[in-house]
N, C-alpha and C positions, 0 to 999 in steps of 0.2 A: 137299661139306660144304653141308648144307640152308639157309643161311641167306640171307634175304629179297635180291631183286634189286633193283638200283637200273635203273632202265630206261631211264636216258638212251641217244641213240645212240654210239656208239662207232668212232673211224673206224681204219684200219689206217697202219702205219709200215714204212721198210723196215730191215731188219738188215745191221748192219755187220759182225757175225762176227767175230772176229779170236779170238787164244789165249789163252783163260781160264787156264791153266796159269801166265802171266806177269804175270797182274795180283795188283797187290801191296794196294791198296786197292777194299776193296769197300763199298756202302751196298746194304742190305735193307730196301726201302720199302713200305710197306701203304699201300695206297688208302681213306681214309676222307671220304668226300662228307660236306660238313655236317649233322650230325644226324642222320647213320647210326650207329649205335652198335653194329652187328653185325660190323664190321671187326675188334674184339676178337676173334672166334673167331678171327684169325688170326694171332696176336701170340706165341701157343706156337711154332708154325710157323717164323714170322719169327728170334724168339731161337735155334732150334733150327739156322736157318743160320749165325746171328753167330756162334755159340760156337763152333760146326764149323771155320770159316774162320780165327777166332782162333785156336785151337789147331792149326793148320796154319800159323802164323806169319802171317796175313794182317793187314792192319787191316780191322773190320767195323763197322761202325755200324747201328743202326736207327733209319729215320725215318719218320715219318706222313707221307702225303703226298711228293708228288716237286718238292715246292721245293725248293731248296739242296740238292741230291745231290751235288754236285761230282762230279770227276773218277772213273776206274778203272770197276772194274766193280760193275752196275748188276741187282739183281734186282727183279722188282714183284711182290708178291702182291695178291690182287684188281684185276687188271688190268681183268675186266669190269665192274667198278662206276664206271671213268673217264667222264666227261662227253664228247661229243663232238665239242669244242672242244681237246681236251687230246690231241694224240697222243704216245706214247711217246718218247725219244730210241732212235734205231735201234740201238743197241748192248746196248737193254735187254733182260735175260733175263725170260722171266713164267713165275712160278711156280705151276702153276695147280694147283687144290684142287676145281674143278666135275665134276661126272658128265656129262661130254661126251656120251654116247648118251642120258642125260636130259636135257640141254639139247634135243638135237635133235628130240626127241620132243614135249615139253612146251613148247619156244618156237614150235616150228612152229604148233603150234595156238592159242597166245596172241599171240605176238609174234615174229613171223619175222624180223622188223629186228635186233630186238636182239639175236638168235643169231647171225643172219648177219654182223653186224660186230662181233662178239665172234670169233667163227669166221675172220672176214678178221684178223684184230690176231692170233691167235693163228698163222697162218699165216705172217705177215710176221717174227714174231720167233725167236728161240732160244726153244724148252719147256722148260722142266724139268717131269716130274710125277711125283707120289708112285704112280701105278696104271699098271700096264701096259697095262690096257685101253683108257687114255686115251692112250698112246704109240701103241699099233697103231692106233686110230681116226684118229690125228692122219695117220700114217707110209699110211695105207688112201689117205689123200687127196691122197699125194702132199708131204706134210713132210719137209722133209730135215734139219731139225734139232732134233727132238722128241727126247728122251732124259729115262731113268728116273730119278730120283733118290728112294730110297727115304727115307721117314722113320725117322731112327735117336733113340740115346741119347744126351743129352748130359748133365753129373752137375748143372750149373747149374739146369736145369728142376725137380728133384728139390727141392722146395720149400714144400708145403703143408705149412702148420703140424700138427703133430701134437695129437690129442684125444684123451686116457684113455678116455673113454668115449663112442662117437658116438651121438646119440641119435635119428638120420635114418635108417628102416631102408633106405628105395630112396629115390635122388636120377635126377631125369631133366633132362636142360637139352640145347633145341633147339629147332625151328621145331613149334608141333601141328598133328597132321594126324588124320583118324579112325580111320586104324588103331597110331594112338600112346595116343590119347584111349582107345582100349576097352582096351590092355594094363594101363595104371595106372587107371583105374577101376576095375578086376577086382583090382588090388590094395590098391587102396581097401577091399574089399568084406572082404578074408583079416583085416583088422584090422590091416593093416603103415600105420606113418608116411611115407607117400610125397610130396616135396618136388618140385615140378617150377620150373622157370626157364627163361625165356624175354629174349632181350637183358640179360643178367647175366653179367657177364668180370671177369675179372681179380681183383682180392683176394677182391673180393665173391662172386662164382662161387667162389673156392679155400676161403672159410671154410665156404662147406656142402659141399663137395668134404670135408673134415675133419672133419664133422657125420658126413658118411654112412655106414654100413656096404656099402652094395652102390649102385653107378652105374650104371644100364640106358643101354643102348646099343642101337636101332633102327631098323631103314631105314626114311626118310622117299620114295625114290623106288622105284618096282616093280622096278629093274634090281640093286637088291640089291648093288651092293660094297663092298668091304669098306672102308671108310675109317678107316684108321689114324689120319689125322687128330685122331678123334673119341674113341680109346682111348690114344694116346701118350702122353700125358701125366699121365692117370688110373694105366699102367702104369709108368711113372717115380715116382709117387708113392707105387706102393706100396698101391692100392685095388682091393679086390675088383670085377670089372665083369662083368657077365652082358650078354653077346652074340647080338644075333640072328645065325643063321646066313647066310653071305654068299659072294659071289664071291670067290676070294681069290687075290692074287697067289700063285708058288711058295713065294716066301720068307717070306712073312705066315705060311702057312700052320701053321709051328711055334705061332704067339702061340694058337691053338686052345686049346692045354694051357695055357694061366695064363690063363684064362677062362671062365666057365661058359658054353661055347657051344653054344646050344639053337636049333633052329627056333621061330618065333612064337608058336607053340600051347604053346610049352612056357615061355615066359618068365617065367608068372606063376609057376608052380611051383617055379621053379629062383631065383626073385628069395626066394621065400620060407622055402625052403630056406637060401639062404646067410644070409640076414640073420638067421636063429635060431638058426645056428650057428657057434660065434664058434671053435673048432679049426679047421673046414672053410676059414673066410675066411682066417682067420691064414695055413694053407697057400696060399693060392689068391693071395692078396696077395705073401707071398714069389717063389712061381712066376713070378707074370707080372711080376715087375722082374727076376725073374735072367733071365727070356726075351726079355724087351726091351732089357737093359740091354748085351746082348752085341751088338745092332745098333747097331755103332759107329758115330755118324753122322760125327765125322771122315775115318773111314777111308773113309764112301761118299761122301764129298764129295772127300776125294782120290782116288779111282778116277776119279768123274767128271771132275774136272779133270785128270788125267793124272799126278798127284803120287805121292812115295814115300806108302808107308801106313806106315810103322815107321819109326821109329829106329832107329841102331843098338844092338843091346841090350837093344830094347827088349821082347823076347819070350823074354828068357833065362831068368824067372826062373822057377822051378820051382814046380807047384802047391801050396801051401801050406794048410792047413786054414782053414776059415773065420774060426776063432776065436783072438784073440790073447790069451794068458794072462800081464799085466803083475804083476810080483813074484813069480813062478811057485814059487821060492823050494824049500823040502821037498814041497809040494806039485803036484808036476810030473803034468799029464794029456798021455797018449796022444795024445787028441784034439787038442790045442790045440795053437799055436806058442807056448812059454815061451820069457817073455823076463824075466831078470830082470841087476841090478846086479853082484852077486856072482857070478864064474864059478865057484865052491866049491857053489856047489848045482847043477850041472851044466845049465843049462838049453840051451834050443838054442841060444839066443843072450844073448851078456852083450853089455848095452846101459844107459847114462845115459840113463831116459826125462828127467832133468832139465834135458840139453843138446838144440840142435837136431840130429834124426838126421841119419844119413848118406844121402840119399834120393838111389836111382840107382846107389850104389857097391856094389860085389860084396862080399858077406859068407859068409865059410864058416861052413858049420853042419854035424855030424855026420850029422843026418839026413835033411836035403834038399838036401844038397852047397851048392852057390854060388847064395845067392839075393840079392835087390835089394828095397829096400823101397820103395817106391811109393805114390801114394794111391790113395785107394779100393781099398784089398787088403784089407781084414778085414770079414765080416758083425757083428762082435760083438767088444768087448774088455772082459775080466773080471779085476776087481782087487779082494783082499780083504785091507783092513789094510796099503793099500799108501802110500796117496795124503797119508798122514799123515807120510810119511819124506821125502817127496820137497822138497826145499828151493825152486825153483822151479815150482811148481806151474802157473803159466800159461803156461811153455811145455811141460810134461807135456799140459797138455790140447788146449793146439795141437798138440803130433803124435800125441795122439789123435784128434782132430777131422779130423787129413789123411789117416790111416789108414784111417779107418771109411767106409766107401761110404755114400752118400745111403741115409737111412732104416734105418743101421746103429745098435749100440744099445752103449753104454758102463754096463757093468752093475757099480756099488759100491756095496763096503760099505766103514766110516769109522767112527770112535768119536765119539760125540756126545762135545761139549765139556762137559756137567756129568756126565759118568760116570765111574766110579774109573778106569776103564784109559785115560784119555784123555792121561795126562801122568805113568803110573807106568812108562812105557819112555823113556828119557834122550834116544834117537834121534828119540824123535816131534818134528816141528818146528811141530804144528797142530794141532788139531781141529776138529770142524765142527757145524756148526746147518742147522737149517730153511733159513737164509740163503746158504748156502755156496756155492750154485749158480749163485746171481743175475748174476753178473758172464758166465758161460758161456752163459745164456740170454738172458732179455731185456735185459740189458747190454751186450749181444755189442761194442756199438760201444768201451767204454769201453780193451776189448783192442785195439783197432782190427783185427779178423776183418773182412776185408774180402770173403768168399766164402760164409761158412757158419758157421751158429752151431747150437747144441743147443737141444732142447724138454724138459722133465720131463715125460716119456712116465707112471713108476712114483714111488712113492715110498713109502717105513715106515721102522719104528723096531723092534727087536728090545729088548723090555723085560728090568731086572734083574729079580734074586728080588724086590726091594723094590717094582719097578714095579708087578710081576702083583700080590702083596698090594694095592697100591693100585686096581689095576684091577677086583681080586673085591669092593672095596668100593664098587664104582661109582663110580669117580673118571673124567671124559673124558680120552682120551688127550691132550688139549691140555693140561689139568693137569700130567698126568705128564712130559709132556716139560720142562715149568716146574720141575718139581720135582728136585732136586739128588739123584744115584744113581739115579734112575728108569728109568734109557735106558741101554741100553751101548750102542747102533752104532747106525747111519743107514744105510739101505738107498735106491739111487736107482737107475734108470734114464734116461740121457739119451740123446735119439737125434738123428742128426744129420740135416739138413738143410740147404740152400743159399738164400742169402738173398732175399727176395723183392723188388722194385723199390722198394716204397717206404722198406725194410729199408736198401737200399742207398745211398737218399737222405738217411737219416736219420742213416746212416754220415757221409757225407759234410759232414752239417750239425754233427753234433754231437761230431767225431773228436777223440779227445782226444789229447793227447800220445804216441806210440807209439813213442819211441825202446827202452824195456824189452820190446815187446809185438813177438812173434814172427808171420811171417805165418802164415793159419790155413787 
């Protein structure tokens, strides 16, 4: 990580070791000296460790600083920022994100004492590191407890709010230096809107990520190690990344296909081409997410701790299509997993979406054999003229939210409440208007949704013949929408994402009674 370094001296401490697999309670602590904002660059990595441990059945908490860390396992991020008077507890594990070769070379010239103290601290503690080059560097110097923990995917971090029309061509965040500034200036001369951030983290940075077409990753150090910590959050949130060629660990190499991976001299052309090509960018966004989401952080953590990597039956589900077709009826689609409440239509699975789903239970299908429904299983759910028939729509929307992968979309078409067709069918239990999605998006907390929510990605309307006449006469769509019989149906695309920390806090503060609301 190329964040500025606090130059206070760091004492060494001793490692007490222990069987990490037996530890039931963990604290992931991020060191943040007073007034030092750049510890924010480590938060997503810390959260990844927290969620991975929780998914393994461990209690895990995120702590800023080392005060009140309690008993159990302790993982410290930012150990190089500790002041000289603060010794780490003997049992602490250091998760290192610094490039040690660059530290050795750079600090030897600038502040050898800082580098020496940091290295001494590393040598006296168990170290986890995302980079094999760092682990090798430590082992060459006699470190006996340096282990690689690759950075993997947890769905909770797929949470950058969606934007329908990004207005920033290229976003770069990181510490400025001449080689980076040269590229950014060249991009601006191409007429691109370029935004740069330094010292901006958390939701403020996420808002810029959501506005960006392309996020640029280029090296600070001449060692040019691939810092997955700089792109993992972007890939988890389906952002198009232009990445400068790097020295990669073998298991990082597949991620090249999910980024525009080019040499330094090709960065400007790659950014410009991607920013101007919506179709190519959409493909890269999806491919990057697909590749990174296969790196399961929970499995990687389990392997490091020596724990079982899968629960019985967890991997027994056959490969299903990426799209679930809900309410398929007579519109059976061979390239989808077709679900309908009425078995008479011959769907792949007869299922009542208005009730809690049989999560994890074996279900027989003719085309796919025995399958199990799991969270984050589908890339897309499509439903046409179905939701108006469902009695418990909150339960159905919650089921859809859990079935979708983070960033997955729910493509919906429903009758408009002022249309002729809204109430002609006696089996309709509701109709819809522009505000019908509010509780599933901005007002998620009313439903008690504690993990994820939807964003409206796109919306539209199908005009009736009368509405088309009004449009031909020059009437605005907003007027036609308020005119009875002017609109036949509404279309909306909702995208799933996990809650941001601020939204989770909002849920705690404003949570409505949820005895009727299902888990999402």
